[in-house]
KEKE-3310 file (N, C-alpha, C; in steps of 0.2 Angstrom, whole numbers, plus 5000, padded with zeros to 4 digits):
npx = (5740:5729:5732:5729:5716:5700:5685:5669:5660:5668:5676:5692:5702:5710:5728:5728:5738:5742:5734:5722:5707:5690:5681:5689:5694:5681:5677:5688:5685:5672:5674:5685:5682:5668:5661:5662:5663:5654:5661:5673:5673:5673:5683:5696:5708:5706:5700:5710:5718:5710:5711:5724:5726:5719:5727:5738:5732:5729:5743:5748:5741:5732:5742:5752:5746:5743:5754:5754:5747:5749:5760:5759:5763:5758:5752:5749:5740:5730:5725:5721:5710:5702:5698:5691:5680:5664:5659:5671:5675:5671:5680:5692:5698:5704:5714:5728:5729:5723:5731:5743:5739:5736:5748:5755:5748:5751:5764:5763:5759:5764:5779:5785:5797:5811:5828:5838:5850:5865:5872:5885:5884:5889:5884:5869:5851:5846:5833:5829:5820:5807:5807:5820:5836:5838:5843:5835:5830:5819:5802:5786:5770:5760:5744:5727:5724:5734:5748:5764:5775:5768:5765:5778:5782:5773:5776:5790:5789:5780:5789:5801:5798:5801:5798:5798:5792:5794:5807:5807:5809:5800:5805:5817:5823:5825:5822:5817:5813:5806:5803:5786:5784:5785:5797:5800:5812:5814:5826:5833:5841:5855:5852:5852:5864:5861:5847:5831:5825:5812:5801:5784:5775:5770:5780:5786:5798:5814:5826:5835:5847:5862:5870:5886:5889:5900:5902:5892:5893:5890:5895:5887:5872:5860:5843:5843:5856:5874:5883:5900:5905:5897:5885:5868:5857:5842:5834:5842:5856:5853:5850:5861:5872:5865:5863:5876:5879:5871:5875:5888:5885:5879:5886:5890:5886:5894:5910:5918:5918:5931:5930:5918:5911:5918:5910:5892:5880:5869:5853:5841:5834:5823:5824:5829:5820:5809:5795:5793:5783:5772:5756:5750:5735:5733:5745:5743:5731:5736:5744:5734:5726:5735:5736:5723:5722:5730:5721:5712:5718:5719:5726:5731:5732:5744:5740:5733:5741:5738:5723:5723:5715:5710:5710:5701:5688:5686:5690:5682:5675:5662:5654:5641:5628:5617:5621:5631:5624:5615:5625:5630:5619:5618:5629:5626:5615)
npy = (5073:5080:5085:5075:5074:5071:5076:5069:5077:5086:5080:5076:5078:5067:5068:5080:5086:5073:5065:5052:5051:5054:5044:5033:5030:5028:5016:5007:5008:5002:4989:4983:4986:4988:4978:4964:4949:4949:4945:4950:4963:4965:4970:4983:4978:4969:4976:4985:4976:4974:4987:4987:4977:4984:4994:4988:4984:4996:5002:4992:4991:5003:5014:5010:5009:5022:5033:5046:5046:5047:5038:5030:5027:5014:5019:5032:5030:5023:5034:5042:5034:5032:5045:5047:5038:5036:5027:5025:5038:5044:5039:5044:5053:5045:5039:5037:5029:5017:5013:5011:5000:4990:4988:4983:4971:4964:4960:4950:4939:4922:4917:4908:4900:4897:4891:4890:4879:4877:4864:4861:4867:4879:4891:4901:4904:4921:4934:4950:4963:4973:4987:4996:4990:4978:4961:4945:4928:4919:4921:4921:4927:4916:4908:4907:4893:4886:4874:4874:4870:4870:4883:4888:4882:4888:4901:4902:4898:4909:4919:4915:4907:4894:4877:4869:4858:4844:4843:4847:4844:4840:4841:4847:4861:4878:4888:4904:4918:4934:4947:4946:4938:4922:4914:4902:4893:4882:4870:4868:4858:4855:4860:4864:4873:4879:4881:4888:4903:4915:4927:4925:4934:4951:4966:4964:4957:4961:4956:4940:4929:4919:4919:4919:4910:4912:4925:4932:4932:4942:4956:4955:4948:4954:4958:4966:4968:4969:4960:4954:4959:4971:4968:4971:4964:4956:4948:4937:4935:4930:4917:4911:4905:4893:4887:4884:4875:4865:4862:4857:4845:4839:4834:4840:4830:4833:4839:4854:4868:4875:4883:4891:4907:4921:4931:4935:4928:4934:4928:4932:4947:4961:4972:4966:4958:4952:4952:4963:4977:4972:4969:4956:4948:4936:4937:4947:4943:4933:4940:4948:4938:4933:4943:4944:4932:4935:4943:4934:4927:4917:4917:4913:4928:4937:4945:4961:4977:4990:5000:5016:5030:5037:5026:5017:5019:5013:5000:4989:4989:4989:4988:4998:4990:4994:5007:5003:4996:5006:5014:5006:5004:5017:5018:5010:5016)
npz = (4909:4905:4893:4884:4885:4877:4870:4866:4859:4851:4841:4834:4819:4808:4809:4816:4827:4828:4835:4837:4827:4834:4830:4828:4841:4847:4840:4845:4858:4859:4853:4861:4874:4877:4870:4876:4885:4901:4912:4910:4913:4927:4935:4938:4934:4924:4915:4912:4905:4894:4888:4886:4875:4866:4864:4859:4847:4841:4839:4831:4820:4816:4817:4810:4797:4795:4797:4801:4813:4831:4841:4856:4873:4885:4897:4892:4882:4889:4897:4886:4881:4892:4893:4882:4881:4885:4896:4903:4906:4919:4928:4926:4936:4944:4938:4939:4951:4946:4936:4943:4951:4941:4936:4947:4949:4937:4939:4947:4941:4937:4927:4913:4903:4893:4893:4880:4874:4864:4854:4860:4872:4874:4871:4872:4868:4866:4867:4861:4866:4858:4860:4868:4874:4880:4883:4884:4891:4881:4887:4896:4902:4911:4906:4911:4920:4914:4911:4918:4909:4897:4895:4893:4881:4872:4874:4870:4856:4851:4853:4847:4836:4837:4840:4855:4861:4859:4864:4877:4895:4908:4921:4921:4924:4929:4943:4949:4961:4960:4969:4970:4960:4952:4942:4930:4920:4908:4904:4888:4878:4866:4854:4837:4828:4816:4816:4811:4816:4821:4826:4831:4834:4832:4833:4846:4848:4843:4839:4838:4845:4846:4860:4868:4883:4891:4890:4895:4909:4923:4934:4945:4952:4949:4943:4932:4923:4916:4905:4904:4891:4890:4886:4888:4900:4905:4918:4916:4922:4936:4934:4930:4938:4943:4930:4925:4935:4932:4919:4922:4928:4918:4905:4889:4875:4864:4859:4864:4852:4844:4833:4834:4834:4843:4847:4850:4839:4828:4824:4819:4814:4815:4806:4795:4791:4779:4782:4790:4792:4786:4791:4799:4801:4808:4816:4824:4830:4838:4847:4853:4859:4868:4877:4881:4888:4899:4905:4910:4919:4933:4948:4965:4972:4982:4998:4994:4994:5006:5003:4995:5000:4989:4979:4985:4981:4969:4969:4970:4958:4947:4931:4924:4918:4911:4906:4898:4888:4883:4877:4867:4860:4855:4848:4837:4831)
capx = (5734:5724:5734:5726:5708:5696:5678:5666:5657:5672:5681:5698:5703:5717:5733:5728:5743:5744:5729:5718:5700:5686:5678:5693:5693:5675:5678:5692:5681:5667:5677:5688:5680:5661:5658:5666:5659:5653:5666:5679:5671:5673:5688:5700:5713:5704:5698:5716:5721:5707:5714:5731:5727:5716:5733:5742:5729:5730:5749:5750:5737:5731:5748:5756:5743:5742:5760:5753:5745:5754:5761:5758:5765:5752:5749:5746:5735:5725:5722:5717:5704:5697:5695:5687:5675:5659:5659:5676:5677:5670:5685:5698:5702:5708:5718:5734:5729:5721:5736:5747:5736:5736:5756:5756:5744:5754:5770:5762:5757:5770:5782:5789:5800:5816:5835:5840:5857:5867:5874:5891:5882:5893:5880:5862:5848:5842:5829:5829:5813:5805:5809:5825:5841:5839:5842:5833:5828:5812:5798:5781:5766:5755:5737:5722:5724:5740:5753:5771:5778:5764:5766:5785:5782:5769:5780:5796:5786:5778:5795:5807:5796:5804:5794:5802:5788:5797:5814:5806:5809:5796:5808:5823:5821:5828:5816:5819:5807:5808:5797:5780:5783:5789:5800:5803:5814:5815:5833:5832:5849:5857:5848:5857:5867:5857:5840:5829:5821:5808:5795:5777:5771:5773:5783:5788:5805:5818:5832:5836:5854:5865:5875:5891:5888:5906:5901:5885:5894:5890:5898:5882:5866:5854:5839:5845:5864:5877:5888:5907:5906:5893:5878:5863:5853:5836:5832:5847:5860:5851:5850:5868:5875:5862:5864:5882:5879:5867:5880:5893:5883:5876:5891:5887:5889:5898:5915:5918:5921:5935:5928:5913:5913:5919:5904:5886:5878:5862:5849:5835:5833:5817:5825:5831:5815:5804:5789:5792:5778:5766:5752:5746:5730:5735:5750:5739:5726:5740:5745:5728:5724:5740:5734:5716:5723:5732:5716:5708:5723:5717:5731:5729:5737:5745:5736:5734:5743:5732:5721:5723:5708:5708:5709:5696:5681:5685:5693:5677:5672:5657:5651:5634:5627:5612:5624:5635:5619:5614:5631:5631:5613:5619:5634:5623:5610)
capy = (5070:5085:5086:5070:5074:5071:5077:5066:5082:5089:5075:5079:5075:5064:5073:5086:5084:5065:5061:5048:5054:5051:5038:5027:5029:5025:5009:5004:5007:4997:4983:4980:4987:4987:4971:4959:4945:4952:4943:4954:4970:4964:4973:4987:4974:4965:4981:4987:4971:4975:4993:4985:4975:4989:4999:4984:4984:5003:5003:4987:4992:5010:5018:5007:5011:5029:5036:5053:5045:5047:5032:5031:5021:5011:5024:5038:5027:5022:5040:5044:5030:5033:5052:5046:5033:5038:5023:5026:5045:5045:5037:5048:5057:5040:5034:5035:5023:5012:5011:5008:4994:4986:4986:4978:4965:4960:4957:4944:4933:4918:4918:4902:4900:4892:4892:4886:4879:4874:4857:4861:4870:4885:4896:4900:4909:4926:4938:4957:4967:4978:4993:4995:4986:4972:4954:4940:4922:4919:4919:4925:4925:4910:4909:4904:4885:4884:4871:4879:4868:4872:4890:4888:4880:4893:4908:4901:4898:4915:4924:4913:4902:4887:4872:4865:4853:4838:4843:4850:4839:4844:4840:4850:4868:4882:4893:4909:4922:4940:4950:4941:4934:4916:4913:4895:4892:4875:4869:4864:4857:4852:4864:4865:4880:4882:4881:4895:4907:4921:4928:4924:4940:4958:4972:4961:4955:4964:4952:4934:4928:4914:4922:4914:4910:4915:4932:4934:4933:4949:4957:4954:4944:4958:4956:4970:4968:4969:4955:4956:4963:4976:4967:4973:4958:4956:4941:4932:4935:4926:4909:4908:4900:4886:4884:4882:4869:4860:4860:4853:4838:4835:4836:4840:4824:4836:4843:4861:4869:4882:4887:4895:4914:4923:4935:4933:4928:4936:4923:4936:4954:4964:4976:4962:4952:4954:4952:4968:4981:4968:4968:4950:4947:4930:4938:4952:4939:4929:4945:4950:4932:4932:4949:4942:4926:4937:4946:4928:4922:4917:4914:4916:4933:4938:4951:4968:4983:4994:5004:5023:5033:5038:5020:5013:5020:5009:4993:4985:4992:4985:4992:4999:4987:4998:5012:5000:4994:5012:5017:5002:5006:5023:5017:5006:5019)
capz = (4907:4902:4886:4881:4885:4871:4870:4860:4856:4847:4838:4830:4812:4807:4808:4821:4833:4828:4839:4832:4827:4839:4827:4829:4848:4849:4838:4850:4865:4858:4851:4866:4881:4879:4867:4879:4890:4907:4917:4909:4916:4934:4939:4934:4932:4918:4910:4909:4900:4888:4886:4884:4869:4862:4862:4854:4840:4838:4837:4826:4814:4814:4817:4804:4791:4795:4801:4804:4820:4836:4844:4863:4878:4887:4901:4888:4878:4894:4898:4881:4880:4897:4892:4876:4882:4890:4902:4907:4908:4926:4932:4924:4941:4948:4932:4941:4955:4943:4932:4947:4953:4936:4935:4953:4947:4932:4941:4951:4937:4936:4921:4912:4897:4891:4892:4874:4873:4858:4855:4864:4878:4875:4869:4874:4864:4869:4862:4862:4866:4853:4863:4873:4871:4885:4881:4890:4888:4879:4891:4896:4908:4911:4905:4916:4920:4909:4915:4917:4903:4891:4894:4890:4874:4869:4874:4866:4850:4850:4853:4842:4831:4838:4844:4859:4864:4859:4868:4884:4900:4913:4927:4919:4924:4935:4945:4953:4962:4959:4973:4971:4954:4951:4935:4929:4914:4906:4900:4882:4876:4860:4848:4831:4826:4810:4817:4809:4821:4818:4831:4828:4837:4830:4838:4853:4848:4838:4838:4841:4844:4850:4864:4872:4890:4895:4889:4899:4916:4925:4940:4951:4951:4948:4938:4926:4923:4910:4904:4903:4886:4890:4884:4893:4901:4909:4920:4914:4927:4942:4932:4927:4942:4942:4924:4925:4939:4927:4913:4925:4929:4912:4900:4882:4871:4858:4862:4863:4845:4844:4827:4835:4834:4849:4849:4849:4832:4827:4819:4816:4815:4813:4800:4789:4789:4773:4784:4794:4788:4784:4797:4798:4805:4812:4821:4828:4834:4843:4852:4857:4863:4873:4882:4884:4892:4904:4909:4913:4923:4941:4952:4971:4973:4988:5000:4991:4998:5009:4998:4997:5000:4982:4976:4988:4978:4963:4970:4969:4952:4942:4926:4924:4912:4907:4903:4892:4883:4880:4873:4862:4855:4852:4842:4831:4828)
cpx = (5729:5725:5731:5719:5705:5689:5675:5662:5661:5678:5686:5698:5709:5722:5733:5732:5744:5739:5724:5711:5695:5683:5682:5693:5687:5675:5682:5688:5676:5669:5680:5686:5672:5658:5662:5662:5659:5658:5672:5679:5670:5678:5692:5706:5712:5703:5705:5719:5717:5709:5721:5731:5723:5722:5737:5739:5730:5737:5751:5747:5735:5736:5752:5753:5743:5748:5759:5750:5750:5755:5762:5761:5758:5748:5746:5740:5729:5722:5718:5710:5699:5694:5690:5681:5670:5659:5665:5678:5676:5676:5692:5702:5706:5713:5725:5734:5727:5726:5742:5745:5737:5743:5758:5753:5749:5760:5769:5760:5764:5772:5785:5792:5806:5823:5837:5847:5859:5869:5881:5889:5886:5889:5872:5858:5844:5838:5830:5822:5813:5808:5815:5830:5843:5839:5839:5831:5821:5807:5792:5776:5761:5748:5733:5723:5729:5745:5760:5774:5775:5765:5773:5785:5778:5773:5786:5794:5784:5784:5800:5804:5799:5800:5799:5798:5790:5804:5813:5805:5805:5800:5815:5822:5825:5823:5819:5812:5810:5802:5791:5779:5788:5791:5803:5805:5817:5822:5832:5838:5849:5853:5854:5858:5862:5850:5837:5824:5818:5802:5789:5773:5774:5775:5784:5795:5808:5824:5832:5843:5857:5871:5879:5890:5893:5906:5896:5886:5895:5894:5893:5877:5860:5850:5841:5853:5867:5883:5895:5909:5902:5886:5873:5858:5848:5834:5837:5852:5859:5850:5857:5871:5872:5863:5871:5883:5877:5872:5886:5891:5879:5880:5888:5890:5894:5903:5915:5921:5925:5933:5922:5915:5913:5913:5898:5884:5871:5859:5843:5835:5828:5819:5827:5826:5810:5797:5787:5788:5772:5762:5748:5741:5731:5740:5746:5734:5730:5742:5740:5726:5729:5738:5727:5717:5726:5726:5712:5712:5720:5722:5729:5734:5738:5741:5738:5737:5737:5730:5722:5717:5706:5706:5703:5689:5681:5688:5688:5672:5668:5655:5644:5631:5622:5615:5628:5630:5617:5619:5631:5625:5615:5624:5631:5618:5612)
cpy = (5074:5086:5081:5070:5075:5072:5074:5072:5086:5085:5078:5075:5071:5069:5079:5084:5077:5062:5057:5051:5050:5045:5032:5025:5026:5017:5005:5002:5001:4991:4979:4981:4985:4980:4965:4955:4949:4951:4947:4961:4970:4968:4978:4983:4972:4971:4984:4982:4972:4982:4991:4982:4979:4994:4995:4985:4991:5004:4998:4988:4999:5014:5016:5009:5018:5032:5042:5053:5045:5041:5034:5025:5019:5016:5030:5036:5026:5029:5043:5041:5031:5040:5052:5043:5035:5034:5024:5032:5046:5044:5040:5051:5051:5035:5032:5029:5017:5009:5007:5001:4988:4984:4981:4972:4961:4957:4952:4938:4929:4918:4911:4903:4896:4895:4887:4885:4875:4867:4856:4864:4876:4891:4895:4905:4914:4930:4945:4960:4972:4985:4992:4991:4980:4966:4949:4933:4923:4916:4923:4923:4920:4912:4905:4896:4882:4881:4875:4876:4870:4879:4891:4887:4885:4900:4908:4902:4905:4920:4922:4909:4895:4883:4868:4859:4847:4837:4845:4843:4843:4845:4844:4858:4871:4887:4898:4914:4929:4944:4945:4937:4928:4915:4906:4895:4885:4875:4865:4864:4854:4855:4866:4872:4883:4882:4888:4897:4913:4921:4928:4930:4946:4963:4970:4960:4958:4961:4946:4932:4923:4919:4917:4915:4913:4922:4935:4935:4940:4950:4956:4949:4948:4956:4960:4970:4969:4963:4958:4960:4969:4974:4968:4967:4959:4949:4936:4930:4930:4919:4907:4903:4893:4883:4881:4875:4863:4857:4856:4846:4835:4837:4835:4834:4827:4840:4850:4863:4876:4886:4892:4902:4916:4927:4932:4933:4928:4931:4926:4943:4957:4968:4972:4957:4956:4955:4959:4974:4978:4966:4961:4949:4942:4932:4943:4948:4936:4934:4947:4944:4931:4937:4947:4937:4929:4940:4940:4924:4923:4913:4917:4922:4934:4944:4957:4973:4987:4999:5011:5025:5035:5032:5016:5013:5016:5002:4988:4987:4987:4990:4992:4996:4990:5004:5009:4998:5001:5015:5012:5003:5012:5023:5014:5010:5024)
cpz = (4904:4895:4881:4880:4879:4873:4864:4856:4851:4845:4834:4824:4812:4806:4812:4827:4833:4832:4835:4832:4832:4836:4828:4836:4850:4846:4843:4856:4865:4857:4857:4873:4882:4876:4869:4883:4897:4912:4916:4911:4924:4938:4935:4931:4925:4913:4907:4905:4893:4885:4883:4877:4863:4859:4858:4847:4837:4836:4831:4819:4812:4813:4811:4797:4790:4799:4804:4811:4825:4839:4852:4867:4881:4892:4897:4885:4883:4896:4892:4880:4886:4896:4886:4876:4887:4896:4906:4910:4916:4930:4930:4931:4945:4943:4935:4946:4952:4939:4937:4950:4948:4935:4941:4952:4942:4934:4945:4947:4935:4928:4920:4904:4897:4891:4886:4873:4867:4859:4859:4871:4879:4874:4870:4869:4868:4864:4865:4861:4860:4854:4868:4870:4876:4881:4886:4887:4886:4884:4892:4902:4907:4910:4911:4915:4916:4913:4913:4910:4896:4889:4891:4883:4870:4868:4870:4858:4847:4849:4848:4836:4831:4842:4849:4863:4864:4863:4875:4890:4905:4920:4926:4919:4930:4937:4950:4955:4963:4963:4973:4964:4953:4943:4934:4921:4913:4902:4894:4878:4870:4854:4842:4830:4821:4810:4815:4815:4819:4823:4827:4830:4834:4835:4845:4853:4842:4836:4841:4840:4849:4853:4868:4879:4894:4894:4893:4907:4919:4932:4946:4948:4951:4942:4931:4927:4916:4910:4903:4897:4885:4888:4889:4894:4906:4911:4918:4919:4933:4940:4930:4931:4942:4936:4923:4929:4935:4922:4916:4926:4924:4906:4893:4878:4865:4861:4860:4856:4845:4838:4828:4836:4841:4852:4847:4841:4831:4822:4816:4818:4812:4807:4794:4787:4784:4776:4788:4789:4786:4790:4795:4803:4810:4818:4826:4833:4840:4849:4856:4862:4869:4879:4885:4889:4899:4909:4913:4918:4930:4945:4959:4973:4981:4991:4997:4996:5000:5003:5000:4997:4993:4978:4978:4984:4972:4963:4968:4963:4948:4937:4927:4918:4908:4903:4897:4886:4879:4875:4867:4857:4852:4846:4836:4828:4823)
residu = (MET:SER:GLY:LEU:HIS:ARG:SER:SER:SER:ALA:PRO:LEU:LYS:ASN:GLY:HIS:GLY:GLY:LEU:PRO:PRO:GLN:GLU:LEU:LEU:ASP:ASP:LEU:CYS:SER:ARG:PHE:VAL:LEU:ASN:VAL:PRO:GLN:GLU:ASP:GLN:GLN:SER:PHE:GLU:ARG:ILE:LEU:PHE:LEU:VAL:GLU:TYR:ALA:HIS:TRP:PHE:TYR:GLU:ASP:ASN:SER:VAL:GLU:LYS:ASN:PRO:SER:LEU:LYS:SER:PHE:ASN:LEU:LYS:GLU:PHE:THR:SER:LEU:LEU:PHE:ASN:SER:CYS:ASP:ILE:LEU:ARG:PRO:TYR:VAL:PRO:HIS:ILE:ASP:ASP:ILE:PHE:LYS:ASP:PHE:THR:SER:TYR:LYS:VAL:ARG:VAL:PRO:VAL:THR:GLY:ALA:ILE:ILE:LEU:ASP:GLU:THR:TYR:GLU:ARG:CYS:LEU:LEU:VAL:LYS:GLY:TRP:LYS:GLY:THR:SER:TRP:SER:PHE:PRO:ARG:GLY:LYS:LYS:ASN:LYS:ASP:GLU:GLU:ASP:HIS:ALA:CYS:ALA:VAL:ARG:GLU:VAL:PHE:GLU:GLU:THR:GLY:PHE:ASP:VAL:SER:LYS:LEU:LEU:ASN:LYS:ASP:GLN:TYR:ILE:GLU:GLU:THR:PHE:GLY:GLN:GLN:ARG:VAL:ARG:LEU:TYR:ILE:ILE:ASP:GLY:VAL:LYS:ASP:ASP:THR:VAL:PHE:ALA:PRO:GLN:THR:LYS:LYS:GLU:ILE:SER:GLU:ILE:ALA:TRP:GLN:ARG:LEU:ASP:GLU:LEU:GLU:PRO:ALA:ASN:SER:ASP:VAL:ILE:SER:ARG:GLY:ILE:THR:GLY:LEU:LYS:LEU:TYR:MET:VAL:SER:PRO:PHE:LEU:SER:SER:LEU:ARG:SER:TRP:ILE:SER:SER:HIS:PRO:SER:PRO:MET:ALA:PRO:ARG:PRO:ASP:LEU:PRO:LEU:LYS:GLY:VAL:SER:MET:TRP:LYS:ALA:ARG:ASN:SER:PRO:SER:VAL:GLY:ASN:THR:SER:THR:ALA:VAL:THR:GLU:THR:LYS:LEU:THR:LYS:ALA:ALA:SER:ASP:ALA:HIS:TYR:HIS:HIS:PRO:PRO:PRO:PRO:PRO:PRO:PRO:ALA:SER:PRO:ALA:SER:GLU:CYS:PHE:ARG:ASN:PHE:ARG:PHE:ASP:THR:ALA:ALA:ILE:LEU:ARG:ALA:MET:GLU:ALA:GLY:PHE:SER)
# end
């Protein structure tokens, strides 16, 4: 963490080790942390959500426009922003506990999405994340007061560009629980092979493909697994048994097609998309809205684990409003 320490009294210039200039960090802190409704400054969980979409904005805009800037993972960026922001700097000694609490909170937010089947029920649509090689069903976290099916429609559209609202049956879903997180996937059947797919959020999905169900069967039902052809899967295997049972009781109106490819068929790839490299304000705002809604999500969380002595001092954190106002005034002077 010391390697990321930045002092506002000695700002670095662009290109110095790839670190962003202090002016950029000040802007990110002001825009995403200070200049927000007071309710978003009531806990470190919410503050870390603010830091998270500051991170997305930095990666999607600043780094793309200036490749000499260093790309950071979220924890590195969190450390950088805490060290650079006057309001957050006093809490740098607790940053490991803060980040640990944040990640623990995130995995308790319910997730919904969809299992999209083709017309013969032989294939389903999977998406691959921007980083890594794992494939999963399109899905994401619920917003505050959002119904499960509405979240599924929104997340599927964001990750695939496909609107399932007219095909979704609220009573047709498979639900599993992973630790403290509930995951509900609605079964969307009979989608045509030639449907056009393209993600609506940037740097979240790298590929969309029809994958054959008979190639997804893994050796076990672990959350992270590999299909029989070696395809790396995330949150797919635990749903397959129930999905096959559903298909058995809901035969497809279309007969199996022997002409279908034996392997998965890619429907969209980031590197082949003409939109890659063009930062869209609408796309960025969609992503930021998604993160902001995560910060506003209020579900009854399970009792938190016992606080460590180091974390107890900031668990009931509140911003010093006067200090915020002074920092904002100094920024505008």
